[in-house]
N, C-alpha and C positions, 0 to 999 in steps of 0.2 A: 897725508895725504885725503884730499877732501873725499866721499861717498858719492858717490851717482844714487839721486832718490828714483828709479824706473817707476817704480810702484806707481807715486802717488801722480806722477805727468802722462804714467797710462790709462790711470783713471780720468783723472780733466780729458785725457782727447778721445777717451770712447763719450764719455757725458759730451763733448762739444760735437762729436759726428754724430750724435744720436739723437742732437738738439736741431740741427742742422737737417739731417734727415726729416723728423717732424715738419719743420717750416718746409722743407721742398714738396713734400705731399700733400701739404697745405695749400699751397702755390698753385699745384698740377691740378688741385681739386678746385681750385677757383677759377682758373681756364677752363675747367674742363665742361664748370657748371654754372661758373658765368655768375657765382655767386660767392657773398664775403666769408657764406656760414649754411654748413647744413643744416642743422638746427636753431633755437633758439636762446642756447646755452651760448652757442660761438659768437651771438651776436653783443655778449656783453651787457652793459646799458643800453642800450638805443632797443635790446627785444621789449621792455616796456614800451616804448615811444610807438616800436612798430605794431604791435600785436594791438594799442590804442585806436593807432590811423586805418588798420585793417578792418579795427569792428564800428569805425566810424562810416567807413566805408565802403561796410557792407549794410550798415545801413539805410544809407545815403542812396547805396543802386537798387534798394529794393521800395524808396519814397518815391527813385525814377521809374521804376516797373509798375508801380501805381499810377504815378502822372500819364505814362506811358497808354494806359489801357483806359485813362478815365478819360484823357486826350483823343482817342478813336471813336468812343463813345460819344463825345459829345459833337467830334465832328458827325458822324451820320446822323445825330438827333436832330445838328442847325440844319445840313442839307434837308433830310423831311420834313423840319419847321416851313422852310424858305419856301417848298414847295406848294406845301398846303397854301400856305398864307398866299403865293402866286392864286393858284386855282382858285380858290374863294374869290378872291379881288375877279379875274377874268371873269366868274359866274355871276358875280352880282352885274357887272355890265351886262354880260349877256341874256340876264335876266330884265333888267332895266329898258334894254332896249327892244325886247319880246313885247313887254308887257306896250310900251308907247306907239309903238309900230302894229302892221298888221296883225291882227287875232290868231293868222291861220299860223305865225309864227311860235305860235308856244305850242304848236304839236308835236314838235320833236324834241320839245325839254324834259321831257324824261328818262328817256333813251341817252341824252346827253348826261343827265344829270348823274346817271348811274351809273354811267362807264366813268365816269370825274369822280363819282366815289368810292368805283372798285380803286380807282388811283391816290385815292387820300387812306383810301385803310391799308394798300399796300405801303403807303410810305410810312404807315404808323406802326407799322406789325412789322418794322423792320429789328434785324436781328444783330448783336454783337456775338459771334459763335454760336452759345448757344443760347444764349438768355436774351429774353423782347427788352426793347429798350426804353418804352412807356411804359412799361405796365408796373411800376414804383419796384417795390422789395417782390413780389408775385413772378420772376423772371422764366419762367418755365411757363406762363401762361399766354397767349395772344393779346392784347392790352384789348385788341377791340374785334368781334366776333359778332356780327349780325345774325348768324345762323346760327347761337348758340342753345336754340330751345328755350332759351329763359327770356330775349328780348322779341317785342313785337311790330313789327314797323304800323307806321301810323297809319288811318285811313283818312284819306287828306279828298278836300275841305271836310272841316275844317283844320287849318294849320294848327300845330299844336304847341298849345303856351308852355307846357312844363317839360321840365329834362329829365329822360328816359335813359339815365345808362345802366341800363340793366346786359347790355350786350359788353360792359367793359370786364375783362379778366383778370385786373389787377390788383393793385389793394392802393392807402395810399403813403405806405414810407416811402420817405425822400432816400434816396439812393446816399453812401457817406466814401469817398475817400481818406484816408490817412496819406498826406503828398508832403511832409514836414512830420521834427519831432514831437512838437506841441499843433498843429494845424492840420485838421478835419474841414474836408470842403463838402458842403450839402449839393449836390450835382441835380440835372436832371427836370423832365417834364414829365407828367402823367397826362395818360389819353382821356382820364375822364375828368381834364382841365376845364372851365367852365368856356373857354372859348372854345378849343376843341369840339365839343358836343354840341355849340351851338353848327360849328359847319355840318358837324354829321346831322345832326337836325333840320338842316336847311336842304340840304341835297340829296336825306333821303324822303323826305316828306316830297319835294317835287318829282322825285320819281316812283314816286308812288298814286301822284294823279292820275285817271286817264280823264285829257279833256276830251270835253264836248265841240261841238259844230255848230254855232261859235262858242265859246267858252263860254261859262256860265260867270258871273259878278262874282261867285264866293271863290270859283276857280283864279277869276284874277286877282280877288284880296288874298290868295294863298300865297300869289307869288311875291305880292306888296309885301305882305309877312316874311318872306323867304328872305327878300330884300332888303329889310328892316334887322332881320336876325342878323344877316350874316355881315353890316354894318356895325353891328356892336361889335361884334368878333375882331373885325379888320380896324375900327375906329374911334367908337365912342365903347367901353367897358362901363357896366359899375365900379361905383368906387371900392377899389380892395381888388382888384379882376385886374388881369391883364388883355393888350392886343396879341392877336398872332404874333406881331413884328417886334412884342416887346417879349413873349417868351424866347424867339428866335436872338432878341439881342440880350439878354440874360444866360443863354447856351452860351453864345461869343464873349460875352464878358469873361464866364465861367474860364473859358478857354483862354482869355488873354493870362489872366491870375496863376493858371497853370502853366503857361509859358515861363511866368517871371520867374514862379520858384524851382522852374526845372533848369534856367539859365543860374540862377544861383548853384544847386546842385551842382549843374557842370564846371562850376568853377570849380568848388569844391575838389568835386572828383578829379580834375584836371593837377588840383593841388596834390591831394594825397596819391594819387600814381604817380607821382614826382619823387614824392618822400620816399614812398614803398622802394622806387628806383634804386634811390641815394645808399638806405640805410640796406637792403637787401643784395643789391646786385654790386659787384666788382668793376674797377675800370682796368676794361681788358689789358692795355698798352701798360699799364703797373706793374699788372698782375704778371703779366710774361715776363716785364725786365727785372720781375724779383724772383721769378723762377731761374731766369740766365742768373741772378747773383748766386740764390741758392743752389744750383748746380756746380759753377763754378768753385763755393766755399765748401760744399760738400766733396769736390776732389780733392782739394789743397787739406779740408780735415785727414781724408782717408792718408792722403801721401804722408801725413804728418803722421799718422799714428803709428801708419807701418813703422816709420825712422825709427818712432818713441820705443815698437816694439825691439827692432835689430841691436837696440843700443845696449853692450855686454862693456864692463872694463876692461876688455883685451883688445873693443876697437875704442875704448877711449884713450888707452896707451899707444 
């Protein structure tokens, strides 16, 4: 008579049931969390790839944050430079009209110059959060302070022929931003730039004139000098220097460059996000199907285990 080996069968059934329970638990966890695994170890060979993609994504995210901050600052600087150029251009026309028209027209020029100079100073003292943008690296100091106790307004006439930037509170450091792994961009304009200095000198000088009636030849000459100085800032700078518009264009060019690099980062970020999702996240429909299968399998395993445990020679006979 053959003998029934119930011990081996029982152990095999228990082993199978425990494995099914483990798979069922994994399926339940995946459905509940939406993740394939709760740690890197559970991802097997994909873990190394996931870590690499996440690290690169983190670096790109930092580059994009740098770009966003730099773009915001350049936008403010662009607005300020455009405003300064517009004010300088319009005032040059006003000075020319006053000089070539009735001499009485010059009487209101000092107050007009002062009001416009205040606007220019406000534009160039613009801040992004806590940092002054036209101060170079000395971001905590106003770039322009005409009442700082060091700067002395000119006595006009005669028109001051030499630049005086003792009103400048910044330094000569050029701002930088790392926008890619091996790409650091120099950006920004400092308020002591010769074109800006000429504008401030022209406006400040006219604001300091107390015109006589009729205006003296020296006073009219000072107006001519202011027109000429504004023309240098607007149209005809010395070799190696920039016009106001060229300063503006340089800022805008940097903005275009930032957008181009950010587009590249955006494309990678989209790819990285898809890759991370593919590695980390489970297909919910597939996981639910697998969960249902494991539940049925476990029920069958329990039934088989119960039958095996009830086997005996008496039952067999």
